[in-house]
N, C-alpha and C positions, 0 to 999 in steps of 0.2 A: 694428626689423625690419619691413619691409612686405610682402615676398614671399619665400617659401622655395620654391626649385626642386628641393630635395632634394639628396642626395649624387650628384655627377656626375663623370665623368672629365674630364680636360683635353680640350677639344674639338679639339685638334690632335694627339692621341695616336693617329695612324694606324699600325697594325701590319700587316706583310705577312700575306696570307691564310693562309700556312702557319705562322704564328707561334702558339705557345701561351703567350707571355709574358702574365702577368696585367696588367690595366689598373686602376690604383688610382682610387678616387673620393674627392672632396673636397667639403666643404660649399659650396653655391652659394645664398647668401641675400643679398637686397638690403636695404640700410639707408638711412634718411634721417637727416641730422644737423639737429637743431633749431637749433644755433648758427649754422652757416654755410650751411645748406640743401644741402650737398653730398650727392649720392646715391652710394652706394658699396657694394661687396660686403664681406662680413665676414671672408673668408679669402683669404690670398694664397699661391698656389703659388710657390715660389722661381723667380725670373726665369731662373736657369740651366737649370731643367727645361723651361720653356716656350719660351724665345727663343733657344736655341742650335741647335736642330734642329727647326724647325717647317716646315710644308709650304706656306705661303702665298707666292704669287708675284704681285706687283702688275702684271706685264706681260702676264698672260694674258687680261685683259678689255678689250675695245675701248672700252667706256664709260669705264673708269677712265683709260686712256691719253688719251682725248680730254679728260677732265676735267683731268688734270694739265697738258696743253698749254694749256688755257684759264687755269688758275691761274698758270702761268708767265707768260703774256701779261699778266695783271692785275698781277703783281708788278712787271714791267718798266715798267708804266705808272705805278706808285707810286714806284719807286726808280730813279734814274739811276745805273747802275753805272759805276764808274770803272775805268780800267786797273789791274789787280792785285787788284780785288775778287773775292770768291768767294761762292758760295752753299753753305751747309751744310745737308744734309738729315739730320735725326735719324731713325733707323729707316727709312732710304731703301730697304730691301729690295733688289731687284735693280737699282736705279739708274734705273728707268723715269722718275721725275720729273726727275732731274738730266740725263737725255738731252735734255730740252726746252731746257736751257741750253747743253749741249755743242754742240747743232746750231747755236747762235748764236755759238759761239766763247767762251762764258763758262765759267770754271773752276768746277767743283763738287767737293764733298767729301762723301762718304757715310759716316755712322756707323751701322753695321749689326751687330747682335750675332749673327745667324744665320750659320753657316759657309757653307752652300751659296749663299745669296743674296748674301753678300759676294763670293764667288768669281765669281758671274755678273756682278755689278756691275763687277768688275775686268776680266773678259773683254770687257765692252762699253766699256771705256775710261774708266770712272768710278772715280776713286780712292776707296778704301774703307778705313776704320779698323774692323777687326772686333772691336769692344769695346762694352760698355754705356756709354751716355752718363751722366756725372755730373759733379759739380763738379771732381773731380780731373782727369778727362780734358779738361774744358773749359780748365783752366789750361794743360795741355800743348799743346792745340791752339792757344791764343792765342800761346804762346811760339814755336811752329814755323810757324804759318800767319798769325798776326796776327788782328785782330778780324774778325768776319764781318759783312758788310753785310746779308745776308739769312740768316735761320735758319728753316728750314721743318720742320714735323712733321705728317705726315698720319696720323691715327689712332695717334699715339704718346704724346701727353701724358696720355692716360688709361690707358696700359699700364704706367706706370713705378712700380716698387716703390720706387725711391729718388726719389720725386717732388720733394721739397724740395731735395735735392742737385742734381737735374737743373735745376731752375729757378734755383738759385744759379749753376749753370754757364752757363745761357743768359744771365743778366744779366751775368756776367763776360765772356763771349765776344762779346756783341753790341756792334757798333760804336756810338759815341755817337749817330750819326744812322741807325742800322740799324733793321731791322724784323723781327719774328718773325711768321711766318704759320702759325697753328695751326689745323689742320683736325680737327674732332671731330664724332662723332654728337651731334646736338642733342637734349638730353634731352626738351624739350617735344614734339618730333616723335615721338620714340620712344614717349612715353606716349600721344600721340594715336593712333598707329598700333597700339597694343596690342602692340608688338613686344618681348615678353618674351624672345625669342631673342637680342636684343642683349646680354642679361645672360649673360656667361660669364667664365671665370677670367682671361682676358687683359685684360678690361675692368674695371679696378679701381675706376674712378670714372666718373661720368656728369655732364656739365656743363650747367648753364644759363648764360646770360651772367652772371647775378648771382653764382653760386657760383664761376665761373671768375675773375671780377674780384676776388673776395675773396682767392682764392689768389694771384693775380698781385701784388696789393698788398703781400703779405708779402715779396715779393722785389723791390720797387721797380720793378715793371713795371705797365703799364696798357693797357687795350684802347682803341685809337684808332678803330677802325671794325669793322663786322661785315657779312658777306654770308651769305645762306642759299642752299643748293643742295639739289636733290632726291637727289643721290647718296647711297648707303648708307641709303636710307629717310628721309633728312632730315638734312642736315649743316650745320654752321656753319663759316665761315672767319673767324677773328678775326685782325685786324691789330694787333699789339702792339708797343709801344715802351717805352723807359725812361720811367718815370712822370713825371719832372720836365717840366713844360710841356705834357703831353698834354691836349688838349681833345677829349673824346669827340664823335664825329660824332653827328648826330641819330639815326642808325640804332641806336646803342648805347643811348641813352636810351629810345628807343621800344621796343626789345626788352625792356629791364628792366621798363618800365612794363607791358608786355603780360604778362610772366611773373608779375608781382605780381597783376595783375587776374584772371588765369586760375588763380591758386592754386598755382603751381609753387614757391612758397616755404613751402608748408604741407602737413602730413602727410595730410589727407584726400584730396588729389589722388592720392597714391601708394597709399593704401588702396583707392581706387576702381580704380586700374590693376590691382592684384593681383586684385580680384574679376573684372574683365574678362578677365584672363589665364586664369582658370579657365573662363570662358564660352567662350573660343576653344578651349581644350583639349577641352571637351565637344563642341562643334560639329564640330571636326576629327575626333574619334573617330567621331561619328555618320556622317559622310560616308565615311570610310575603311571602317568596318564595312559600310556599305551597298554600296560598290563591291566589296568582297571577297565579300560574300554573292551578288553577281551574277556572280562568277567573273572579275571584271576585274583585270587585272595593273597594278600600280602600281610605278613607279620613282621614287626621289627624284632630282630634277634639281639637281645641284650637291651638293658635300659641304663647305660652308663651316663655319667653327668654330661659328657660331650655329646651324647645322643640328643639331649635336650636342645643344645645349640643347633645341631643339625636339623632337627625336626622343625624348630621355629624359623630358622633362616630359610629353609626350603618351603615353608608354608604347608607342611603336611598336617593332616587332621585325621579324625576317625573315619572320614570318607575315603581316605587313602590307605590307612593302616587299621586293620580290624583290632589289633592289639599288639603289645610287645610281650615277649616271653623272657623269663629270667630264671637263674638258679639260685640267686641270692634271696633267701626268704624274707629279708627285711624290705624288699621292694615289691613283693607279690601282693596282689589284691589292692593295688593303688592305681592312681592315674599318673601317666607321664606328666611331669610338672607343667602346669598351665594349660593342659589339654584335657580332652575327654577320651583319650586313648588309654584303655585299661592295660595294666601289667599283670600277667598271670605267671604261675610257675610253668616252666616249659613242659613238664611231664603231665600237666593237667589239661593241655590244649592239643587238639588234633593238628598235625602239621598243615601249613598252608600250601599254596602253589609256589610261593616265592618268599624267601626271607630277605629283608633289608638288613644288612649286617652293620648295625650300629656299633657293635663291639669289634670293629674291624682290626683293632690292634692285636687281637688274639686270633687272627684269621686262620693260621695254620692248625691250631688246636681245634677250632670250631669246624673247619672243613673236614678234618679227620673224623670228628664225631658224627658229621652229617653225610658220611660217604653213602650210606644206604638210602637216605633221602634223595641224594643226587642221582643215584643209580635208578631210582624209581621215577625220575623225570622232574624232580623238584629243582628249582632254580634259586640262586643266591645273588642278590644285587649288592655288589661291593662298591662303596661310594668313592674311594680314593685310590690312586691320584685322579683317576677319571672314572665316572660311573660306568659299570659294565656288568652284564649278566653272565654268570658261569653256572 
């Protein structure tokens, strides 16, 4: 174990403000594996609890929509889709990614476990299988739809309780000349950003290129190429194929060499990350306490899952934050999980003196929207890599 974030609620457990239902807590501890170098949490909340009724909608953020459109374009540059081919999106949420293909007349199939997101996907014309993806479902999909030329997963291959079954399913369902496009938070960037809030119960594992490759090899899959993006605080897009005959691109070899040189295959790197996480916590508390002593009002901007980790680890309460504000209607008029900090729609609340930017991974988009607020003297508290007021 390298970092204990304490007992915390599931970060998507939003309850209505008038609810008295208790919110359970679970261990949230980060571990490093000496054998395969995989970084992972030590306790798994059952997937049925987390992923049947959660509040995340991928279509609410302009930056993410633009990113998906760009990824779709890149896929089509790598794969010449034939008539009858389809794109499978595992954990495709409300179908935002697959709409990029539907707009081009390309068939898509969403596999999404959450009830409401699956319904929204269907309402937007994106066919959806409302189940958890595993080897059994993959066999059924191959029988009914045939092999998939493209299998995409954004932020899903580190969520999977049945990880090995899912990868067996991907290998079975993937066409012989097909490609898997796996998007995930890139562990080295998470460590460099001190972003301990990326550790939450939905994120079961945290990949470097090396550790992801070791996992894939167990399922006769291999990384052909990688690209790195700033989205979500630093992400990797890995292009994966059946292992036979794959020649890794120079970018793969260079990334692995850099990970080794920078110590991401060794325990001390993660112990240092844990120490810096405590530094961030202390610095954040100092700034918040100072603002409150001056009588300044603070709202959390955004109520992402990772925001729950941040709020609980830093010991923030309703005495520190008047509320959180959101644009996702599914989170409005609730409490931040395990707290009495209310969440309101951003348009329904007068601006505070300072916003704590919990949705810091969309910082550029948010700062642009808040230009007038800042010109009027409003401040924004950015938590990572070191807390600072702008």
